C-alpha positions in Angstrom: -28.0 -92.2 -87.2 -30.4 -93.7 -84.7 -28.0 -92.6 -81.9 -28.8 -89.0 -82.8 -32.4 -89.5 -81.5 -31.0 -90.7 -78.2 -28.8 -87.6 -78.0 -31.8 -85.4 -78.5 -33.3 -86.9 -75.4 -30.2 -87.2 -73.2 -28.2 -84.0 -74.1 -30.8 -81.6 -72.7 -31.6 -84.0 -69.8 -27.9 -84.1 -68.8 -27.7 -80.3 -69.2 -30.7 -80.0 -66.8 -28.9 -82.1 -64.2 -25.7 -80.0 -64.5 -27.8 -76.8 -64.1 -29.3 -78.3 -60.9 -25.9 -79.1 -59.4 -23.8 -76.1 -60.3 -23.8 -73.0 -58.1 -22.8 -70.4 -60.7 -25.8 -68.9 -62.6 -23.5 -67.8 -65.4 -22.3 -71.3 -65.9 -25.9 -72.5 -66.0 -26.6 -70.0 -68.8 -23.8 -71.4 -70.8 -25.0 -75.0 -70.2 -28.5 -74.1 -71.3 -27.5 -72.3 -74.4 -24.8 -74.9 -75.3 -27.2 -77.8 -74.9 -29.8 -76.1 -77.1 -27.2 -75.3 -79.8 -26.1 -78.9 -79.8 -29.7 -80.1 -80.2 -30.2 -77.7 -83.1 -27.1 -79.1 -84.8 -28.3 -82.6 -84.3 -31.7 -81.7 -85.8 -29.9 -80.3 -88.9 -27.9 -83.5 -89.2 -31.1 -85.5 -89.1 -32.6 -83.3 -91.8 -29.7 -83.9 -94.1 -29.5 -87.6 -93.3 -33.2 -88.4 -93.8 -34.4 -90.3 -96.8 -37.3 -88.1 -97.9 -38.6 -90.6 -100.5 -39.4 -93.1 -97.7 -42.7 -92.5 -96.0 -42.0 -94.9 -93.1 -40.4 -93.9 -89.8 -36.6 -93.9 -89.8 -33.7 -93.9 -87.4 -35.6 -96.4 -85.2 -34.0 -97.3 -81.8 -35.3 -99.1 -78.7 -34.4 -98.2 -75.1 -35.9 -101.4 -73.7 -39.2 -103.0 -73.1 -41.6 -104.4 -70.5 -42.9 -107.5 -72.1 -45.8 -108.4 -69.7 -47.6 -105.1 -70.4 -46.6 -104.8 -74.1 -44.5 -101.6 -73.6 -41.4 -100.8 -75.6 -39.6 -97.5 -75.4 -39.0 -97.1 -79.1 -38.0 -93.9 -80.9 -38.3 -93.1 -84.6 -39.2 -90.1 -86.8 -41.0 -89.8 -90.1 -40.9 -86.7 -92.3 -43.7 -85.0 -90.4 -42.4 -85.5 -86.9 -38.8 -84.7 -88.1 -39.9 -81.2 -89.2 -41.5 -80.7 -85.8 -38.4 -81.8 -84.0 -36.4 -79.3 -86.1 -38.9 -76.5 -85.2 -38.6 -77.4 -81.5 -34.8 -77.3 -81.6 -34.8 -73.9 -83.4 -37.3 -72.2 -81.2 -35.9 -73.5 -77.9 -32.4 -72.4 -78.9 -33.7 -68.9 -79.7 -35.9 -68.7 -76.7 -33.0 -69.6 -74.4 -30.8 -67.1 -76.2 -33.4 -64.4 -75.6 -33.4 -65.2 -71.9 -29.8 -64.6 -71.2 -30.3 -60.9 -70.2 -33.9 -61.1 -69.1 -33.7 -63.8 -66.4 -31.9 -62.6 -63.3 -33.5 -64.6 -60.5 -33.2 -68.3 -59.8 -31.2 -68.7 -63.0 -30.0 -72.2 -62.5 -33.6 -73.5 -62.0 -34.8 -71.6 -65.0 -32.3 -73.1 -67.5 -32.7 -76.5 -65.8 -36.5 -76.5 -66.4 -36.1 -75.2 -70.0 -33.8 -78.1 -70.8 -36.2 -80.6 -69.2 -39.0 -79.1 -71.3 -36.8 -79.5 -74.4 -36.2 -83.2 -73.8 -39.9 -83.8 -73.2 -41.0 -82.1 -76.4 -38.5 -84.1 -78.4 -39.8 -87.2 -76.8 -43.4 -86.5 -77.9 -42.5 -86.2 -81.5 -40.1 -89.2 -81.5 -42.1 -91.7 -79.5 -43.4 -94.8 -81.3 -45.1 -96.3 -78.3 -48.4 -94.9 -77.0 -47.4 -95.0 -73.3 -44.1 -93.4 -74.0 -45.9 -90.7 -76.1 -48.2 -90.1 -73.2 -45.4 -89.9 -70.6 -43.6 -87.3 -72.6 -46.9 -85.5 -73.4 -47.6 -85.1 -69.7 -44.0 -84.4 -68.7 -44.1 -81.1 -70.8 -46.7 -79.8 -68.3 -44.3 -79.8 -65.3 -41.5 -77.5 -66.5 -43.9 -75.1 -68.2 -45.9 -75.0 -64.9 -42.8 -73.8 -63.1 -41.6 -71.5 -65.9 -44.9 -69.6 -65.8 -45.4 -69.9 -62.0 -42.0 -68.6 -61.0 -40.8 -66.3 -63.8 -44.1 -65.0 -65.1 -46.1 -61.8 -64.5 -48.2 -60.6 -61.6 -50.9 -63.3 -62.0 -48.4 -66.1 -62.7 -49.5 -68.5 -60.1 -53.1 -68.4 -61.1 -52.1 -68.7 -64.8 -49.8 -71.6 -64.1 -52.5 -73.4 -62.1 -55.1 -72.9 -64.7 -52.8 -74.1 -67.4 -51.9 -77.3 -65.5 -55.4 -78.2 -64.4 -57.0 -77.7 -67.9 -54.4 -79.6 -69.8 -53.9 -82.4 -67.2 -57.7 -82.9 -66.9 -58.1 -83.3 -70.6 -55.2 -85.8 -70.7 -56.9 -88.1 -68.3 -59.5 -89.0 -70.9 -56.7 -89.7 -73.4 -55.0 -92.0 -70.9 -58.2 -94.0 -70.3 -58.5 -94.5 -74.1 -54.8 -95.5 -74.4 -55.1 -98.1 -71.6 -58.3 -99.6 -73.0 -56.8 -100.0 -76.5 -53.5 -101.3 -75.1 -55.4 -104.0 -73.1 -57.4 -104.9 -76.2 -54.3 -105.1 -78.4 -51.9 -106.6 -75.9 -49.3 -104.0 -77.0 -49.0 -100.2 -76.8 -47.1 -99.7 -80.1 -48.8 -96.7 -82.0 -49.4 -98.7 -85.2 -50.8 -101.6 -83.3 -53.1 -99.4 -81.2 -54.4 -97.6 -84.3 -55.1 -100.9 -86.1 -56.9 -102.3 -83.0 -59.1 -99.2 -82.9 -60.3 -99.7 -86.4 -61.7 -103.1 -85.6 -63.8 -101.9 -82.6 -67.6 -101.8 -82.7 -68.8 -98.4 -83.8 -70.3 -97.6 -80.4 -67.0 -98.3 -78.6 -64.9 -96.6 -81.2 -66.7 -93.3 -80.8 -65.9 -93.2 -77.1 -62.3 -94.1 -77.7 -61.9 -91.4 -80.3 -63.6 -88.9 -78.0 -61.1 -89.8 -75.3 -58.2 -89.0 -77.5 -59.9 -85.9 -79.0 -60.7 -84.3 -75.7 -57.1 -84.4 -74.4 -55.7 -83.1 -77.7 -58.5 -80.5 -78.1 -57.6 -78.9 -74.7 -53.9 -78.8 -75.7 -54.6 -77.2 -79.1 -56.8 -75.5 -77.7 -60.1 -75.7 -79.6 -63.0 -73.4 -78.8 -64.5 -73.5 -76.1 -61.6 -75.2 -74.3 -59.3 -72.3 -74.9 -59.8 -70.2 -71.8 -56.5 -71.1 -70.2 -54.4 -70.0 -73.1 -54.6 -66.1 -73.2 -53.8 -65.9 -69.5 -51.0 -68.4 -69.7 -49.5 -66.5 -72.7 -49.8 -63.1 -71.0 -48.3 -64.1 -67.7 -45.5 -66.4 -69.1 -42.0 -64.9 -69.5 -41.0 -64.3 -73.1 -39.3 -67.6 -73.7 -42.3 -69.4 -72.1 -44.7 -67.7 -74.5 -42.5 -68.6 -77.5 -42.4 -72.3 -76.6 -46.0 -72.4 -75.6 -47.2 -71.0 -78.9 -44.5 -72.4 -81.1 -44.4 -76.0 -79.9 -46.7 -77.0 -77.0 -49.9 -76.1 -78.9 -48.7 -78.3 -81.7 -48.7 -81.3 -79.4 -52.4 -81.3 -79.7 -52.6 -81.0 -83.4 -49.9 -83.6 -83.8 -51.8 -86.0 -81.5 -55.0 -85.6 -83.7 -52.9 -86.3 -86.8 -51.1 -89.3 -85.3 -54.0 -91.0 -83.5 -57.5 -89.6 -84.2 -57.4 -89.5 -88.0 -56.0 -93.0 -88.6 -58.6 -94.6 -86.3 -61.3 -94.2 -89.0 -62.4 -90.7 -88.1 -64.8 -90.5 -91.1 -66.7 -93.7 -90.8 -70.5 -93.6 -90.9 -70.9 -93.3 -87.2 -68.2 -90.7 -86.6 -68.9 -88.6 -89.7 -71.0 -86.2 -87.6 -68.0 -85.8 -85.2 -65.9 -84.4 -88.1 -68.6 -81.8 -88.8 -68.7 -80.9 -85.1 -65.0 -80.4 -85.0 -65.2 -78.3 -88.1 -67.9 -76.1 -86.5 -65.7 -75.6 -83.4 -62.8 -74.7 -85.7 -64.6 -71.9 -87.6 -66.2 -70.6 -84.4 -62.8 -70.4 -82.8 -61.4 -68.5 -85.9 -64.1 -65.9 -85.7 -64.2 -65.6 -81.9 -60.4 -65.5 -81.6 -60.2 -62.8 -84.3 -62.8 -60.6 -82.7 -61.4 -61.1 -79.2 -57.9 -60.2 -80.5 -59.3 -57.1 -82.2 -60.4 -55.5 -79.0 -57.3 -56.3 -76.9 -55.1 -53.4 -75.6 -52.3 -55.7 -74.5 -50.1 -56.7 -77.4 -49.2 -60.0 -75.9 -52.8 -60.9 -75.2 -53.7 -59.9 -78.8 -51.1 -62.3 -80.1 -52.4 -65.0 -77.7 -56.0 -64.7 -79.0 -54.6 -64.8 -82.5 -53.3 -68.3 -81.7 -56.9 -69.4 -81.0 -57.9 -68.3 -84.4 -54.8 -69.7 -86.2 -55.0 -73.1 -84.6 -58.6 -73.3 -85.8 -57.3 -73.2 -89.3 -54.8 -75.9 -88.4 -57.4 -78.4 -87.1 -59.8 -77.5 -89.9 -57.2 -78.7 -92.4 -57.0 -82.0 -90.5 -60.8 -82.4 -90.4 -60.9 -81.9 -94.2 -59.1 -85.2 -94.6 -57.8 -84.6 -98.1 -54.3 -83.9 -99.4 -54.6 -80.2 -99.5 -56.1 -79.8 -96.1 -53.7 -82.2 -94.2 -50.6 -80.9 -96.0 -51.8 -77.3 -95.2 -52.3 -78.2 -91.6 -48.9 -79.7 -91.2 -47.3 -76.7 -92.9 -49.5 -74.5 -90.6 -48.0 -76.2 -87.5 -44.5 -75.2 -88.7 -45.4 -71.7 -89.9 -47.4 -70.7 -86.9 -44.6 -71.8 -84.6 -42.2 -69.6 -86.6 -44.3 -66.5 -87.0 -46.0 -66.4 -83.6 -42.9 -67.4 -81.8 -41.1 -64.5 -83.5 -43.9 -62.1 -82.6 -43.6 -63.1 -78.9 -39.9 -62.5 -79.1 -40.4 -59.0 -80.5 -43.1 -58.2 -77.9 -40.6 -59.3 -75.2 -38.0 -56.9 -76.6 -40.4 -54.1 -76.6 -41.4 -54.9 -73.0 -37.8 -54.9 -71.9 -37.4 -51.4 -73.1 -40.7 -49.8 -72.1 -42.0 -52.1 -69.4 -45.5 -52.0 -70.9 -47.4 -53.9 -73.6 -50.3 -51.4 -73.6 -51.1 -50.4 -77.2 -52.4 -47.1 -76.0 -49.0 -46.2 -74.5 -46.9 -47.4 -77.5 -46.9 -45.6 -80.7 -44.6 -44.5 -83.5 -41.9 -47.1 -82.7 -40.7 -47.0 -86.3 -39.3 -43.5 -85.8 -37.3 -44.5 -82.8 -36.5 -48.2 -83.5 -36.6 -48.8 -87.3 -34.9 -52.2 -87.1 -37.4 -53.5 -84.6 -40.2 -52.0 -86.7 -38.9 -53.9 -89.8 -39.0 -57.3 -88.0 -42.4 -56.6 -86.4 -44.0 -55.7 -89.7 -42.4 -58.7 -91.5 -43.8 -61.1 -88.8 -47.2 -59.4 -88.8 -47.5 -59.8 -92.6 -46.4 -63.4 -92.2 -49.1 -63.9 -89.6 -51.9 -62.4 -91.8 -51.0 -64.6 -94.8 -49.4 -62.2 -97.2 -48.6 -63.9 -100.5 -44.8 -64.5 -100.7 -44.5 -65.1 -96.9 -44.8 -68.4 -95.1 -48.3 -67.8 -93.7 -50.0 -67.7 -97.1 -49.5 -71.3 -98.4 -50.6 -72.9 -95.2 -53.8 -70.8 -94.9 -54.6 -71.1 -98.5 -54.2 -74.9 -98.4 -56.3 -75.4 -95.3 -59.1 -73.2 -96.8 -58.9 -75.0 -100.1 -59.0 -78.3 -98.3 -62.2 -77.3 -96.5 -63.8 -76.3 -99.8 -62.9 -79.5 -101.5 -63.6 -81.8 -98.5 -66.5 -84.2 -98.9 -66.9 -84.1 -95.1 -67.0 -80.3 -94.7 -67.7 -78.2 -97.8 -68.4 -74.7 -99.0 -69.7 -73.1 -95.8 -66.7 -74.2 -93.7 -64.3 -72.9 -96.4 -66.2 -69.6 -96.7 -66.2 -68.9 -93.0 -62.5 -69.8 -92.8 -61.9 -67.2 -95.5 -63.7 -64.6 -93.5 -61.5 -65.5 -90.5 -58.4 -65.0 -92.7 -59.7 -61.5 -93.5 -60.4 -60.7 -89.9 -56.9 -61.8 -89.0 -55.5 -59.2 -91.4 -57.8 -56.6 -89.8 -56.8 -56.9 -86.2 -53.1 -57.5 -86.9 -52.7 -54.6 -89.3 -54.8 -52.4 -87.0 -52.4 -53.2 -84.1 -49.3 -52.6 -86.3 -50.7 -49.3 -87.5 -51.1 -48.0 -84.0 -47.9 -49.3 -82.5 -45.5 -48.9 -85.4 -46.9 -46.2 -87.6 -48.9 -44.1 -85.1 -48.0 -40.7 -83.7 -44.8 -40.7 -81.7 -45.4 -41.2 -78.0 -42.8 -41.3 -75.2 -44.1 -43.6 -72.4 -42.1 -43.3 -69.2 -39.4 -45.9 -69.0 -39.7 -47.6 -65.6 -36.3 -47.9 -64.0 -35.3 -48.8 -60.5 -34.1 -45.2 -59.7 -36.6 -43.5 -62.0 -33.8 -41.2 -63.2 -34.6 -40.4 -66.8 -31.4 -38.4 -67.3 -29.2 -41.4 -66.4 -31.6 -43.8 -68.3 -32.0 -42.5 -71.9 -34.8 -43.4 -74.2 -34.7 -47.1 -75.3 -32.3 -47.9 -78.2 -33.0 -50.0 -81.2 -32.3 -53.8 -81.4 -28.9 -54.9 -80.4 -26.8 -57.2 -82.6 -27.6 -60.1 -80.3 -31.3 -59.5 -80.7 -31.1 -59.2 -84.4 -29.2 -62.4 -84.6 -32.0 -64.1 -82.7 -34.7 -62.8 -85.1 -32.8 -63.3 -88.4 -33.2 -67.1 -88.6 -36.9 -66.8 -88.2 -37.1 -64.0 -90.7 -35.2 -66.1 -93.3 -37.6 -69.0 -92.6 -40.6 -66.7 -93.2 -39.3 -65.7 -96.6 -37.9 -69.0 -97.8 -41.0 -71.1 -96.9 -43.2 -68.3 -98.4 -41.3 -68.2 -101.7 -40.8 -72.0 -102.2 -43.3 -73.8 -100.0 -43.4 -76.7 -102.5 -40.0 -77.9 -101.4 -41.2 -78.5 -97.8 -44.7 -79.8 -98.9 -43.1 -82.5 -101.0 -41.1 -83.8 -98.1 -44.3 -85.0 -96.3 -46.5 -85.6 -99.3 -46.1 -89.4 -99.2 -46.9 -89.8 -95.5 -50.0 -87.7 -96.0 -51.2 -89.7 -99.0 -50.6 -92.9 -97.0 -52.5 -91.5 -94.0 -55.5 -90.4 -96.1 -55.5 -93.7 -97.9 -55.6 -95.6 -94.6 -58.3 -93.3 -93.2 -60.6 -93.8 -96.2 -59.9 -97.5 -96.4 -60.8 -97.9 -92.7 -64.0 -95.8 -93.1 -65.0 -97.8 -96.2 -64.4 -101.1 -94.5 -66.3 -100.1 -91.4 -69.2 -98.7 -93.5 -69.5 -101.5 -96.0 -68.6 -104.7 -94.0 -72.3 -105.5 -93.1 -73.2 -105.6 -96.8 -71.1 -108.5 -98.2 -72.6 -108.5 -101.7 -71.6 -104.8 -102.2 -68.0 -105.7 -101.4 -68.1 -108.6 -103.9 -69.5 -106.4 -106.5 -66.9 -103.8 -106.0 -64.1 -106.4 -106.2 -65.5 -107.7 -109.5 
């Protein structure tokens, strides 16, 4: 089934070329939606064809190599990256479907860039060579820059520029670390790169780890490198916000999981770095929650909530135990589902009222009960209600922090407070918008004729069809999270074992008698 990985790269890329060449915008819409549906079908086929008992990467395929520099364009997926591929395929298909009626200008370009973005995101999760990973990692910036800058809100150009400069600048440090390790190892294969890093002197290793960490921390983003995110979310079109929150932010957490942890993140010299990352995570949780609480723009509120939620995600990785890392991986998936769904509903509200101001929106449950149902469901999912998908991931990350020998009680306690604050600001917003007194904001139309333009209707069948898959995922993962957790249990155990072994080796090597005593 290795050819399916190639199809995930080339189907959207070919679709983008077709969109660029055709002159009919309606045909470009069909190409965009068709390519995304095909990719979603391929992802399903990969899920059913994967051997979940095997912790090693599967479906490996090589596109060629450049021997003199040790580069090989090799693709493969393990159970962790496969779930992220499936999440990407699902969200991009739904995001494109939500754009069919909302995008009316430069249609061919829009769907072309969306398909380029899809191919690049797949490439990040499938790449097994560090240079190839970095190439796809950076390629995602270009289509998102244009999607925000052309089809975004009033400050779209400033938002797109800030997004690009922040994320590109951070990635420069990652590139420097990749080149250094590649030259040391003679190859850029991910496994070889990681093994070479483990043998570096402690002083060199900390600079290499910092290089990777800075680039990924900006992408997450970790506090205080988050300032580009709220503006980018607010100004992006609906589909752009869905993909930015649902997938692009996960490129940072995935990079930390794939590179930073296996390099011996917890050895004696880097142990303090784990605590620093943990502190930044809990600060981001509290800050993001408090900032979200005072927002009057629904979209900006959800954007700040991502700063808080991704703090949980990275905290689970910093815990470096089974509960924390499994919770973090599950959090990547659940945050993409819940927050992506919330941005879709916000976009549907904006299409009807042309405002996201909480002060102008109230009592929507009386006028649009179906929309209210989905909004409350995704809100409860986001705050971690038991029985929905947000709960197991938040619970595991907090439990991981409590049990971690690198973090401890204080980190877990502050994270629990952040979970409570998340419920406060999300339920406060839902109470005002959905259950508040009925308000009738003026619906902005081109001719401003209210008689010919009646009050907004509830969700259409097409919009319900877009939200139903996400709603089902929210409930199914919340009720039986163990099914998904078991699929990536073995890779996580293997990862933690390698991390602890590397840390032990780097810490104990100078003391040979101790090693001998332990062996005896």
